[in-house]
C-alpha positions in Angstrom: 12.6 -62.0 196.8 13.2 -58.4 196.0 15.5 -56.6 193.6 18.5 -55.7 195.7 19.8 -53.3 192.9 17.0 -50.9 193.8 17.5 -47.9 196.2 14.2 -48.4 198.0 14.2 -45.0 199.6 14.4 -43.1 196.3 12.9 -45.4 193.7 9.4 -44.9 192.3 6.4 -46.2 194.2 5.4 -48.8 191.7 8.9 -50.2 191.8 8.7 -50.5 195.5 5.4 -52.4 195.2 6.9 -54.6 192.6 9.9 -55.3 194.9 7.4 -56.3 197.5 6.0 -58.9 195.1 3.0 -57.1 193.8 2.0 -58.0 190.2 -1.1 -55.9 189.7 -0.3 -52.2 190.0 -3.4 -50.6 188.5 -5.3 -48.2 190.6 -8.7 -49.9 190.0 -7.2 -53.4 190.3 -8.0 -56.4 188.2 -11.8 -55.8 188.1 -11.3 -52.3 186.5 -9.0 -53.9 183.9 -11.5 -56.7 183.1 -14.2 -54.0 182.5 -11.9 -52.2 180.1 -11.3 -55.5 178.1 -15.1 -56.0 178.0 -15.5 -52.6 176.4 -12.6 -53.2 174.0 -14.4 -56.3 172.5 -11.2 -57.8 171.2 -11.4 -60.0 168.2 -8.9 -62.8 167.3 -6.1 -61.6 165.1 -6.4 -57.9 166.0 -3.4 -55.9 167.1 -2.7 -54.2 170.4 0.1 -51.8 171.3 0.8 -52.0 175.0 2.7 -49.1 176.7 5.2 -49.9 179.5 4.6 -53.6 179.3 6.9 -54.4 182.2 7.2 -58.3 182.7 4.7 -59.1 179.9 2.0 -60.4 182.2 -0.7 -58.3 180.6 0.4 -59.1 177.1 0.5 -62.8 177.8 -3.1 -62.6 179.3 -4.4 -60.7 176.2 -2.9 -63.1 173.8 -4.0 -66.2 175.6 -7.6 -65.0 176.4 -8.5 -63.1 173.2 -6.1 -64.4 170.6 -4.8 -60.9 169.8 -1.3 -60.0 168.6 0.5 -57.7 171.1 3.5 -55.4 170.7 4.7 -54.2 174.1 7.0 -51.1 174.5 9.3 -51.2 177.7 12.1 -49.0 178.5 13.8 -51.0 181.3 16.3 -53.5 179.8 15.9 -56.0 182.8 12.1 -55.9 182.4 12.4 -56.6 178.7 14.5 -59.6 179.3 12.2 -61.0 181.9 9.1 -60.3 179.7 10.7 -62.2 176.8 11.5 -65.1 179.1 7.9 -65.2 180.3 6.6 -65.0 176.8 8.9 -67.8 175.7 7.7 -69.9 178.7 4.1 -69.3 177.7 4.9 -70.4 174.0 3.6 -67.1 172.7 6.4 -65.7 170.6 4.4 -65.8 167.6 1.7 -63.5 169.1 3.8 -61.2 171.3 6.8 -58.9 170.6 8.5 -56.9 173.2 10.3 -53.8 172.0 12.9 -52.1 174.2 12.2 -48.4 173.8 10.7 -45.1 175.1 7.0 -44.6 175.0 7.6 -41.1 173.8 9.2 -42.4 170.7 6.3 -44.4 169.3 7.0 -42.9 165.8 9.8 -45.5 165.6 7.1 -48.2 165.3 6.1 -47.9 161.6 2.7 -49.8 161.8 -0.6 -48.9 163.2 -2.8 -50.9 165.7 -6.5 -51.6 166.3 -5.9 -50.8 170.1 -3.5 -49.0 172.3 -3.4 -50.0 176.0 -2.1 -47.7 178.6 -2.6 -48.5 182.3 -1.2 -46.2 185.0 1.1 -44.4 182.5 -0.5 -41.0 181.7 -0.9 -40.2 185.5 2.9 -40.2 185.7 3.3 -37.4 183.0 3.2 -33.7 183.4 0.3 -31.9 181.5 2.6 -31.2 178.5 3.7 -34.8 178.7 0.2 -36.1 178.8 -0.6 -34.1 175.6 2.5 -35.3 173.8 2.0 -38.9 174.6 -1.8 -38.8 173.7 -0.9 -37.3 170.3 1.7 -40.0 169.7 -0.9 -42.7 170.7 -3.5 -41.2 168.2 -0.8 -41.4 165.5 -0.4 -45.2 166.2 -4.0 -46.0 166.0 -5.9 -47.0 162.9 -8.9 -44.8 161.9 -11.6 -45.9 164.4 -9.1 -47.8 166.6 -9.6 -47.7 170.4 -7.5 -46.2 173.1 -7.9 -48.2 176.4 -6.7 -46.2 179.5 -6.7 -47.0 183.3 -5.5 -44.1 185.4 -5.6 -42.3 188.7 -8.5 -39.9 189.3 -8.5 -36.8 191.4 -12.2 -36.0 191.9 -11.3 -32.8 193.8 -8.1 -31.2 195.1 -5.9 -32.0 192.1 -3.0 -29.7 193.2 -2.8 -31.0 196.8 -3.0 -34.6 195.7 -0.3 -34.0 193.1 2.0 -32.5 195.6 1.5 -35.3 198.3 1.7 -38.2 195.7 4.8 -36.8 194.1 6.4 -36.7 197.5 5.7 -40.4 198.4 5.7 -42.0 195.0 8.9 -40.1 193.9 7.5 -39.5 190.4 5.5 -36.5 189.0 2.2 -38.2 189.5 -0.6 -35.9 188.3 -4.1 -37.4 188.4 -7.0 -35.4 186.9 -10.6 -35.2 187.3 -12.9 -37.2 185.0 -13.8 -34.1 183.0 -10.2 -33.1 182.6 -9.1 -36.6 181.5 -11.9 -36.7 178.9 -11.0 -33.1 177.7 -7.2 -34.0 177.4 -8.1 -37.1 175.3 -10.4 -35.1 173.1 -7.8 -32.5 172.4 -5.6 -35.2 171.0 -8.4 -36.5 168.8 -9.4 -39.5 171.1 -13.2 -39.2 171.8 -14.0 -41.0 175.0 -17.1 -43.1 174.5 -17.2 -45.0 177.7 -15.7 -44.2 181.2 -16.1 -45.4 184.7 -14.8 -44.2 188.1 -14.4 -45.8 191.4 -12.4 -45.9 194.6 -8.6 -46.4 194.5 -7.9 -49.4 196.8 -4.4 -50.4 195.6 -3.2 -51.0 199.1 -6.5 -52.2 200.5 -6.0 -55.8 201.8 -9.3 -57.0 200.3 -8.4 -55.7 196.9 -4.9 -57.3 197.2 -6.4 -60.6 197.8 -8.7 -60.2 194.7 -5.8 -59.0 192.5 -3.0 -61.3 193.8 -4.6 -64.5 195.2 -3.9 -65.9 198.7 -0.4 -67.2 198.1 1.1 -64.1 196.5 -0.8 -61.9 199.1 1.0 -63.7 201.8 4.4 -63.3 200.2 3.7 -59.5 199.7 2.7 -59.1 203.3 5.8 -61.0 204.5 8.1 -58.8 202.4 6.4 -55.7 203.9 6.6 -56.8 207.5 10.2 -58.1 207.3 11.9 -55.5 205.2 12.0 -52.0 206.8 12.9 -50.1 203.7 9.8 -51.5 201.9 7.6 -51.1 204.9 8.4 -47.4 205.4 7.6 -46.5 201.8 4.4 -48.6 201.7 3.1 -46.9 204.9 3.9 -43.5 203.4 2.0 -44.2 200.3 -0.9 -45.8 202.4 -1.2 -42.6 204.5 -1.6 -40.4 201.5 -4.2 -42.8 199.9 -6.2 -42.8 203.1 -5.9 -39.1 203.5 -7.5 -38.5 200.1 -9.7 -41.4 200.0 -12.9 -39.5 199.2 -11.2 -37.7 196.4 -8.6 -40.2 195.0 -9.8 -42.9 192.8 -9.4 -44.6 189.4 -10.8 -44.0 186.0 -11.1 -46.3 183.0 -11.8 -44.9 179.5 -12.4 -46.3 176.0 -11.8 -43.7 173.5 -12.0 -43.9 169.6 -9.5 -42.3 167.2 -11.1 -39.6 165.2 
């Protein structure tokens, strides 16, 4: 099933993939997120602020696996409603709260957190937007708190990749080199202590199986094959991903608030 309210020719790339049935939309896939969680070393009762929490899948996993308390911020009202339904079904309403709001207005949340988690969020922002959001993230962290980030990497050809990605993804996707990601975090008072880079295989069939499992992968492939509007957009994105395969990847970072 896909969201028939979407205009699949103009909507963002991540919404197209979600309409195809994809749940894991991180550039490094599930394995990279698992590594980020290992670095975090979550402890029961600690607090996590998750940006753009979508349907609440990540928040539910964090709460179940690590016993942390999660506040998610999500702008889309339909996603907020679905996230709350999923949290209720998981019986985790005492551990997870979803706030309908803009990630650029984090100052409306009065408390501070042990962690802030942002996956595939900063890439979508312009350079001034990245700087502004990172400053707001720093303000929401306790002293010594950790910022956990999972983003697109442009090892080279940043400008060319930006132009082609913006064309096919329909958002201002601006990946950076590892050095530039670390520098922009540092400017906001977030010192990167650990980072890892790797290939971006978001539309690689092997990674889709790893991330989604056999049943959901078959559903995704069926939707792509049978729905022309989805298929055209996915093929456009896949072409750009293959074109820049040597340069385009993912980066995960664990930074500490100074």
